[in-house]
VOGU-3710 file (C-alpha; in Angstrom, 3 decimals, decimal comma):
1> mvkidlkgdv> 39,100/42,314/101,362  41,914/44,763/100,569  42,879/46,368/97,280  46,607/46,194/96,488  48,082/48,423/93,806  50,921/46,496/92,148  52,502/49,178/89,981  49,161/50,209/88,545  47,658/46,708/88,505  45,053/46,795/91,319
11> refesgvtva> 44,026/43,396/92,688  41,866/42,267/95,594  43,112/39,941/98,332  41,894/38,699/101,689  42,826/41,112/104,480  45,977/39,904/106,220  47,533/38,426/103,092  51,332/38,515/103,416  53,710/40,117/100,979  55,107/36,651/100,205
21> evakslgmgl> 51,621/35,319/99,393  50,986/38,235/97,040  54,293/37,479/95,301  53,299/33,798/94,933  49,964/34,792/93,389  51,863/36,720/90,723  54,014/33,732/89,766  56,344/31,180/91,291  59,340/32,749/89,573  58,741/36,070/91,303
31> ykaacagrln> 57,992/34,343/94,609  61,292/32,449/94,531  63,219/35,610/93,606  61,465/37,842/96,170  63,676/39,256/98,913  61,407/41,881/100,498  58,538/44,207/99,705  57,988/47,945/99,461  54,646/48,602/101,148  53,346/52,166/100,817
41> gkavdlrtpv> 56,897/53,355/100,205  58,552/51,449/103,070  60,745/48,345/102,779  59,077/45,498/104,677  59,531/41,833/105,432  57,975/39,212/103,168  56,043/38,011/106,215  54,320/41,398/106,612  50,498/41,169/106,461  48,589/43,691/104,354
51> tedskleilt> 45,477/44,781/106,255  44,369/47,864/104,306  44,294/49,178/100,759  47,937/49,701/99,839  50,588/50,119/97,189  52,998/47,200/97,036  56,115/46,356/95,065  57,841/42,977/95,259  61,582/43,536/95,662  64,133/41,142/94,192
61> fdsaegkhay> 67,915/41,112/94,438  68,023/43,603/91,573  66,796/46,377/93,896  68,773/48,086/96,651  66,265/47,052/99,350  66,223/43,499/97,987  69,993/43,262/98,211  69,818/44,684/101,734  67,427/41,930/102,881  69,498/39,261/101,095
71> whttahilaq> 72,780/40,383/102,606  71,273/41,036/106,037  69,967/37,461/106,089  73,415/36,199/105,108  74,887/38,173/108,023  72,604/36,185/110,348  73,829/32,965/108,731  77,394/34,129/109,405  76,574/34,811/113,056  74,906/31,402/113,441
81> avkrlfpeaa> 77,953/29,694/111,945  80,262/31,594/114,325  78,170/30,534/117,334  78,265/26,911/116,218  82,044/26,936/115,903  82,788/29,356/118,741  80,023/29,052/121,379  81,854/31,568/123,590  81,544/34,328/120,967  79,624/37,490/121,853
91> laigpaieng> 77,919/39,067/118,852  77,596/42,809/118,329  75,993/44,032/115,083  75,765/42,550/111,589  74,323/44,913/109,000  74,068/44,783/105,244  76,400/47,355/103,670  76,900/48,768/100,184  78,614/45,622/98,939  77,709/42,677/101,123
101> fyydidlprt> 77,590/42,441/104,887  79,694/42,113/108,017  79,351/40,971/111,603  81,271/42,338/114,591  82,346/39,557/116,918  83,950/39,502/120,370  86,214/36,457/120,670  89,035/35,626/123,111  91,426/34,990/120,227  92,169/36,453/116,820
111> lvpedltaie> 90,589/34,761/113,829  93,019/33,416/111,211  92,353/32,648/107,510  91,711/28,996/108,345  88,915/30,103/110,695  87,232/32,060/107,911  87,371/28,955/105,711  85,725/26,908/108,474  83,060/29,569/109,109  82,253/29,783/105,414
121> aemkkiiken> 81,907/25,986/105,233  79,522/26,044/108,218  77,493/28,821/106,554  77,038/26,598/103,508  75,748/23,823/105,795  73,212/26,230/107,323  72,106/27,282/103,849  71,678/23,622/102,874  69,584/23,020/106,018  67,080/25,528/104,573
131> lplerfelsp> 66,075/26,843/107,985  62,977/29,064/107,950  63,390/32,519/109,523  60,679/33,232/112,096  59,956/36,733/113,363  58,659/37,376/116,883  58,463/40,243/119,346  59,171/40,550/123,075  58,828/43,264/125,651  62,106/45,031/126,541
141> eeatalmeqe> 62,236/43,060/129,795  61,685/39,726/128,049  64,159/40,655/125,326  66,821/41,531/127,899  66,265/38,241/129,750  66,599/36,260/126,506  69,857/37,922/125,491  71,293/37,599/129,006  70,442/33,904/128,873  72,299/33,729/125,528
151> hqpykvelia> 75,283/35,597/127,074  75,040/38,440/124,556  76,053/41,653/126,410  76,184/43,795/123,263  72,592/42,876/122,416  71,566/43,692/126,006  73,149/47,132/125,602  71,249/47,734/122,371  67,957/46,682/123,961  68,554/49,026/126,913
161> ehsgkgekis> 68,618/51,985/124,526  65,072/51,193/123,394  63,599/49,971/126,659  62,457/53,455/127,693  60,323/53,811/124,565  57,980/51,037/125,661  58,074/49,429/122,218  58,229/45,724/121,506  61,643/44,380/120,457  61,716/42,246/117,307
171> fyrqgeytdl> 63,780/39,076/116,855  64,414/36,536/114,114  64,930/32,838/114,824  66,525/30,319/112,437  67,014/26,875/113,894  68,834/27,124/117,225  69,985/30,711/116,550  68,061/33,842/117,561  69,134/37,407/116,750  67,892/40,824/117,737
181> cagphlmstg> 66,841/42,482/114,466  64,275/44,740/112,804  64,523/42,995/109,427  63,493/42,631/106,697  64,798/39,148/105,893  64,438/36,329/103,403  61,998/33,525/104,158  64,666/30,865/104,645  68,421/30,366/104,869  68,066/28,206/101,758
191> nvkavrltnc> 67,203/31,279/99,691  70,886/32,261/99,848  72,711/30,460/97,062  76,357/31,569/96,854  78,419/33,043/99,673  82,037/34,034/100,280  83,787/35,564/103,285  86,208/38,180/102,039  88,065/39,774/104,934  88,488/40,161/108,671
201> tgaywrgdan> 89,552/43,421/110,327  89,404/45,113/113,707  86,580/47,489/114,617  85,832/49,337/117,828  82,410/48,746/119,328  80,231/51,659/118,231  83,207/53,067/116,299  84,551/54,521/119,556  88,272/54,060/120,240  87,479/54,065/123,960
211> nkmlqrvygi> 85,478/50,854/123,539  86,681/47,297/123,068  88,192/46,258/119,741  86,046/43,612/118,042  86,692/41,452/114,975  84,708/42,415/111,887  84,163/39,605/109,382  83,090/40,756/105,904  81,296/38,706/103,276  79,273/38,808/100,085
221> sfpkaadlda> 76,480/36,623/98,713  74,498/36,279/95,480  71,531/34,334/94,104  73,796/32,763/91,456  77,271/31,268/91,709  78,177/32,957/88,420  77,431/36,361/89,969  79,704/35,547/92,904  82,494/34,500/90,528  82,104/37,728/88,550
231> ymnmleeakk> 82,235/39,764/91,757  85,376/38,015/92,987  86,995/38,601/89,584  86,059/42,269/89,900  87,762/42,399/93,311  90,923/40,933/91,794  90,823/43,547/89,041  90,208/46,242/91,664  93,368/45,151/93,493  95,370/45,716/90,312
241> rdhrklgrel> 93,764/49,149/89,970  94,164/50,149/93,622  94,996/53,859/93,475  97,322/53,537/96,485  99,454/50,986/94,626  99,341/52,916/91,343  99,960/56,184/93,169  103,306/54,820/94,336  104,249/53,169/91,041  103,325/56,196/88,928
251> elftimdegp> 104,823/58,644/91,442  101,575/60,572/91,899  101,149/60,858/95,655  102,085/59,326/98,975  100,801/59,183/102,543  103,513/59,434/105,202  103,623/58,398/108,844  104,221/62,029/109,731  100,776/62,936/108,374  98,223/60,091/108,361
261> gfpfflpkgm> 95,272/61,152/106,267  97,171/64,144/104,859  98,303/63,303/101,295  101,584/64,495/99,768  101,335/65,141/96,031  104,500/64,430/94,055  105,434/66,365/90,878  103,539/64,086/88,485  100,554/64,028/90,817  100,562/67,822/90,921
271> vlknllidyw> 100,446/67,902/87,119  97,302/65,770/87,235  95,771/67,797/90,077  96,447/71,099/88,337  94,995/69,801/85,060  91,749/68,997/86,866  91,789/72,414/88,534  92,445/74,141/85,186  89,529/72,230/83,663  87,337/73,192/86,642
281> reihreagyq> 88,206/76,870/86,190  87,566/76,709/82,446  84,062/75,240/82,673  83,098/77,473/85,595  84,162/80,632/83,802  81,990/79,544/80,895  79,082/78,948/83,299  79,300/82,425/84,832  81,038/81,668/88,130  83,423/84,033/89,905
291> eistpvilsr> 86,278/82,491/91,908  87,147/83,461/95,481  89,448/82,228/98,247  88,552/82,262/101,950  90,682/81,643/105,084  91,385/78,145/106,373  90,948/79,176/110,039  87,928/81,156/111,225  86,405/82,103/114,570  84,276/79,718/116,600
301> klwersghwd> 81,553/82,392/116,601  81,189/81,973/112,840  80,807/78,190/113,152  78,257/78,628/115,931  76,239/80,957/113,765  76,390/78,615/110,787  75,320/75,653/112,935  78,446/73,628/112,278  79,627/73,925/115,876  76,485/72,178/117,108
311> hykdnmyttv> 76,056/69,707/114,243  79,622/68,968/113,096  81,938/69,806/115,996  83,268/66,247/116,456  84,658/66,319/112,906  86,368/69,720/113,263  89,933/70,585/114,258  90,089/73,511/116,649  92,747/75,854/117,991  93,058/78,877/120,276
321> ideedyaikp> 94,292/82,263/119,011  94,580/85,266/121,369  92,613/83,292/123,976  89,666/82,799/121,596  88,447/79,564/120,017  88,941/79,088/116,293  88,303/76,153/113,959  89,988/74,931/110,795  87,217/74,964/108,222  85,567/71,630/107,424
331> mncpggilvy> 83,463/73,360/104,750  83,711/76,487/102,634  80,134/77,764/102,877  80,421/80,171/105,860  83,376/81,865/104,171  81,387/82,205/100,949  78,538/83,759/102,894  80,875/86,343/104,417  82,040/87,230/100,898  78,414/87,779/99,882
341> ktkmhsykdl> 77,953/90,100/102,853  80,854/92,373/101,870  78,387/94,588/100,027  74,664/95,057/99,486  73,400/93,268/96,388  70,615/94,200/94,018  68,188/91,774/92,407  70,055/92,644/89,196  73,188/90,948/90,631  71,377/87,643/91,095
351> plrigelglv> 71,939/84,849/90,539  75,436/85,320/91,970  77,615/82,244/91,392  80,743/82,107/93,578  83,237/79,242/93,281  86,097/78,226/95,549  88,757/75,540/95,471  89,019/75,502/99,245  91,284/73,337/101,389  89,129/71,825/104,136
361> hrhelsgalh> 89,993/69,614/107,087  87,767/66,994/108,695  88,646/64,635/111,493  88,324/61,013/110,432  89,057/57,990/112,612  92,366/56,387/111,694  90,645/53,104/110,812  88,492/54,890/108,227  91,400/56,463/106,327  91,914/55,024/102,840
371> glmrvrcftq> 94,430/56,492/100,392  92,879/59,504/98,660  89,338/58,182/99,091  89,063/59,040/102,787  91,488/61,679/104,030  91,653/64,376/106,684  92,311/67,287/104,355  91,201/67,799/100,777  90,441/70,426/98,167  86,701/70,822/97,814
381> ddahifmmpd> 85,552/72,271/94,494  82,817/74,251/96,146  80,475/76,823/94,712  77,623/78,777/96,238  74,821/80,330/94,260  72,753/83,150/95,764  69,432/83,675/94,014  65,834/84,825/94,154  62,998/82,312/94,677  61,925/82,408/91,017
391> qikdeikgvv> 65,478/81,478/89,931  65,742/78,240/91,939  64,622/75,805/89,272  66,754/77,262/86,473  69,868/77,355/88,683  69,427/73,742/89,755  69,042/72,765/86,113  72,213/74,668/85,256  74,203/72,812/87,907  72,810/69,441/86,792
401> rlidkvystf> 73,870/70,197/83,201  77,341/71,219/84,402  77,778/68,005/86,396  76,556/65,958/83,436  79,089/67,673/81,168  81,969/66,895/83,527  81,094/63,243/84,125  80,505/62,684/80,412  83,951/64,125/79,685  85,521/61,392/81,800
411> gfsyhielst> 83,255/58,664/80,430  81,283/58,109/83,640  77,627/57,154/83,846  75,775/58,108/87,021  72,514/58,015/88,923  70,889/60,639/91,146  69,566/60,373/94,703  67,248/62,915/96,321  68,030/63,097/100,059  65,317/64,481/102,298
421> mpedhmgdea> 65,083/66,069/105,773  67,110/64,326/108,522  66,066/64,184/112,160  68,947/66,476/113,105  67,849/69,438/110,986  67,523/73,196/111,208  64,378/75,094/110,195  60,669/74,435/109,718  59,372/71,336/107,985  57,263/73,464/105,600
431> vwnhatdalr> 60,403/75,220/104,323  62,106/71,855/103,909  59,184/70,509/101,902  59,283/73,562/99,635  63,028/73,111/99,038  62,639/69,376/98,393  59,825/69,993/95,906  62,034/72,492/94,037  64,828/69,913/93,629  62,364/67,235/92,551
441> aaitelgyey> 60,701/69,504/90,001  63,993/70,598/88,429  65,356/67,114/87,734  61,932/65,830/86,678  61,662/68,586/84,060  65,145/67,679/82,809  63,934/64,105/82,328  66,210/62,474/84,923  65,175/59,489/86,990  66,141/59,525/90,657
451> evnegdgafy> 65,936/57,528/93,868  64,696/58,982/97,155  67,072/58,649/100,112  64,800/59,444/103,057  66,323/61,387/105,949  69,821/61,716/104,497  69,825/65,441/103,663  72,326/67,922/105,110  71,263/69,494/108,398  70,460/72,760/106,606
461> gpkldfhltd> 68,684/71,494/103,494  67,727/68,670/101,099  70,141/67,638/98,372  70,701/65,827/95,109  73,650/63,416/95,196  75,309/62,185/92,012  76,718/58,648/92,184  79,029/57,920/89,274  79,801/54,405/88,061  83,345/53,392/87,136
471> clgrtwqcgt> 84,506/50,794/84,625  84,231/48,019/87,248  80,628/48,902/88,038  81,468/50,441/91,412  79,610/53,593/92,454  81,121/56,714/94,005  79,226/59,672/95,446  80,889/62,808/94,102  78,699/65,678/92,938  75,997/67,174/95,136
481> iqldfqlper> 73,477/70,014/94,962  72,140/71,230/98,303  69,320/73,752/98,494  69,552/75,944/101,599  66,918/78,280/103,063  68,509/78,160/106,537  71,965/79,762/106,357  70,743/82,892/104,515  68,321/83,303/107,436  70,930/82,684/110,132
491> feleyvgadg> 73,346/85,143/108,502  70,621/87,647/107,652  71,566/87,800/103,975  69,698/90,377/101,924  69,303/91,849/98,469  67,384/94,872/97,253  64,437/93,762/95,152  62,794/95,445/92,172  60,309/96,922/94,635  63,115/98,705/96,513
501> grhrpimihr> 62,581/96,510/99,577  65,014/94,123/101,202  64,567/90,418/100,628  66,232/87,168/101,692  68,115/85,232/98,971  68,113/81,445/98,695  71,402/79,571/98,535  72,672/76,523/96,648  75,719/74,607/97,874  77,218/72,419/95,147
511> vvfgsierfi> 80,312/70,461/94,208  81,151/68,628/90,988  84,301/66,629/91,740  83,412/66,615/95,439  87,041/66,382/96,465  89,861/66,876/93,975  91,938/64,297/95,839  89,193/61,684/95,954  88,347/62,285/92,303  91,995/61,631/91,424
521> giltehfaga> 91,770/58,341/93,319  88,606/57,407/91,420  90,125/58,387/88,054  93,287/56,422/88,814  91,306/53,247/89,449  88,840/53,869/86,617  91,646/54,229/84,055  93,996/51,803/85,887  96,543/54,632/85,830  96,397/54,843/82,011
531> fpmwlapvqv> 95,007/58,384/81,948  93,642/59,883/78,738  96,149/61,917/76,737  94,919/65,271/78,062  95,301/64,147/81,705  98,474/62,056/81,506  101,254/63,617/83,631  103,706/62,512/80,934  102,156/62,438/77,482  105,144/61,430/75,376
541> kvlpisehql> 108,368/59,524/76,059  111,212/60,114/73,605  113,331/56,962/73,353  116,647/57,074/71,480  117,839/53,604/70,491  121,437/54,430/71,348  123,638/57,348/72,342  124,140/58,126/68,621  120,607/59,534/68,408  120,657/61,322/71,787
551> grareiserl> 121,188/64,779/70,291  118,244/64,406/67,888  116,091/62,891/70,650  116,827/65,875/72,903  115,877/68,241/70,094  112,596/66,360/69,586  111,858/66,502/73,310  112,428/70,271/73,351  110,211/70,804/70,293  107,431/68,770/71,923
561> aaaglraeld> 107,693/70,882/75,061  107,618/74,080/72,983  104,422/72,779/71,356  102,821/72,434/74,798  103,195/68,679/75,176  104,454/67,093/78,390  107,424/65,092/77,137  110,261/63,214/78,846  113,537/62,050/77,330  114,837/58,636/78,387
571> srsekigyki> 118,581/59,173/77,917  119,701/56,093/79,850  122,145/53,658/78,303  119,604/50,843/78,232  118,310/48,627/75,428  115,329/50,035/73,562  113,114/47,083/74,553  113,733/47,863/78,213  112,937/51,553/77,693  109,670/50,686/75,937
581> reaqlqkvpy> 108,618/48,322/78,735  109,438/51,006/81,327  107,339/53,591/79,469  104,452/51,138/79,239  104,651/50,447/82,974  104,469/54,206/83,511  101,272/54,205/81,367  102,653/56,873/78,991  100,216/57,349/76,060  102,874/57,711/73,329
591> mlvvgdreve> 106,472/56,637/72,822  108,568/58,159/70,058  111,438/55,859/69,120  114,418/57,545/67,450  116,974/55,419/65,556  119,409/56,081/62,715  116,647/55,772/60,124  114,448/58,337/61,926  117,394/60,731/62,216  118,154/60,349/58,526
601> egtvsvrrrk> 114,512/60,775/57,381  113,573/63,449/59,944  110,725/61,304/61,324  109,762/59,560/64,546  108,598/55,989/65,028  105,353/56,194/67,015  104,250/53,571/69,543  100,908/53,790/71,300  100,299/52,705/74,864  97,518/50,567/73,427
611> ggdagsmale> 98,060/49,074/70,021  101,829/49,151/69,902  103,651/50,243/66,735  101,769/52,955/64,813  104,416/53,499/62,139  106,648/56,445/61,274  105,533/60,028/60,706  106,888/63,539/60,622  107,211/65,146/64,036  104,910/68,002/62,967
621> afveqarkei> 102,221/65,501/61,972  102,483/63,774/65,336  102,235/67,091/67,201  99,106/68,028/65,238  97,544/64,625/65,949  98,386/64,859/69,658  96,967/68,378/69,933  93,659/67,270/68,422  93,457/64,341/70,833  94,136/66,637/73,798
631> agkavd> 91,696/69,325/72,647  88,951/66,747/72,188  89,613/65,301/75,653  89,333/61,852/74,107  88,814/58,953/76,523  90,319/55,567/75,625
//
């Protein structure tokens, strides 16, 4: 017998009971909804036997691991459908991703929309067939022979990478289709209820431009058709909110052929960018940060010392100056460290909070570039905190409160992930554990819940990542807090302690926006371009009905500007209805219509972006109202 702890409810089962059987014992509803299990902290297949006392959680589609198993199974269904329709296809990889799944396929011809329709129809047949998924293992030699027999060269290549380890290779079989896979998976193809293929793009094998271009078919699936419909509606809404489209229409930014991945900000976009920067400076001054600026290009020797040259070189742009290697900075931290080293610090100086709005450059593959969301240069709102060991917890708490204040200002909710030591790390495991425990303790004391993201920390330390949720329910990783014991050691940072001796400080790396450019993209989609009053590049449009009121309208525009409002005068000889529609398309929060009556009474007729006509009022009253709205940073 084995004892299984089910979230505090300990029950006894026969040794070897599977996760699926445990789920069935708890109720048929849970059994039917089960996608995978979490056994002693690890996501496992429903077929996994439990042979010792353990902790177990049954995972449904509502959990991240449950979705992963659901979507990974659907990827296998996609591959099986492709092989049925295109027997000559060679299959590469088909993982679950953040929203759905994809499969990379090598075909002699390009897939067209009609092909995706046919593949989707075949997937629905496979789902209806309710084929059980069977897991089995082979030796590397047997696995290679099987995949060669199936004419799957990409699978053979993947097996070859593991053959030297002497481990068994796991497969899953469903009907006539067998795929190389570690799992976990659903019990049957029939457990997938609603599926849709969404896109087909090109993708290099292994993401390497030197390899063959494959076809990547994307899809999504859900346990309920209603959930699929809601998701597809969300995608349609997301298209309307696409920041690249709105960026052009609202004249915020552009990406040109002369600089792929290097955004150009237009005048209105610069207003928005500078407003965010002004806000950043304001809240950081209040939080005790000092601002610095460090060079964009620094010596290779610095990047070697920091570890970036060994761990991040492929993402760095380099150059040669006076026959020596230099790199354009991909991160601000080494520069911040050099600033710290400009003088000896006392324990009385700590914590020392240094902020920088630094322009960084990172090499991204052209296929990964996406508007402002994935670029090759961006302004990182970095800050580095140098502190003593007994200040760690309070400083982490301070950063968490700062991030919470910012996201709340924009109306975002968020969740936190704790990322732990990766395989490619610097420093001793004991130091890493100490740093990780400090992060965990700080957010626990603040009362925050968090998820653990094993092995996804930075190479120099564990981190807390903040994933904000926009109005469409999409998540974006923006803020991060990284605790670093390594770089202070590598750079031999010191401070003079109360005992008169020299000690090593600890360092926090943190960002709030993450990237100013990316945050603008997120805000643009979140607000659909209709920015709150305090962020709107143009806050007020003054619209004279005819040329007779142009003089008064110009005077109003000037008085608004003198009051600190961003106002534009539409002096064109167009009908007022057309001017109003144009202002609404430009997402301007307020329109002030000026006709003969308004001139005579000394008033303005106010129209809101939302709600339409708000009636007439004195200009001074409108200015006071607008100022209060801006000062309160109200979010519609």
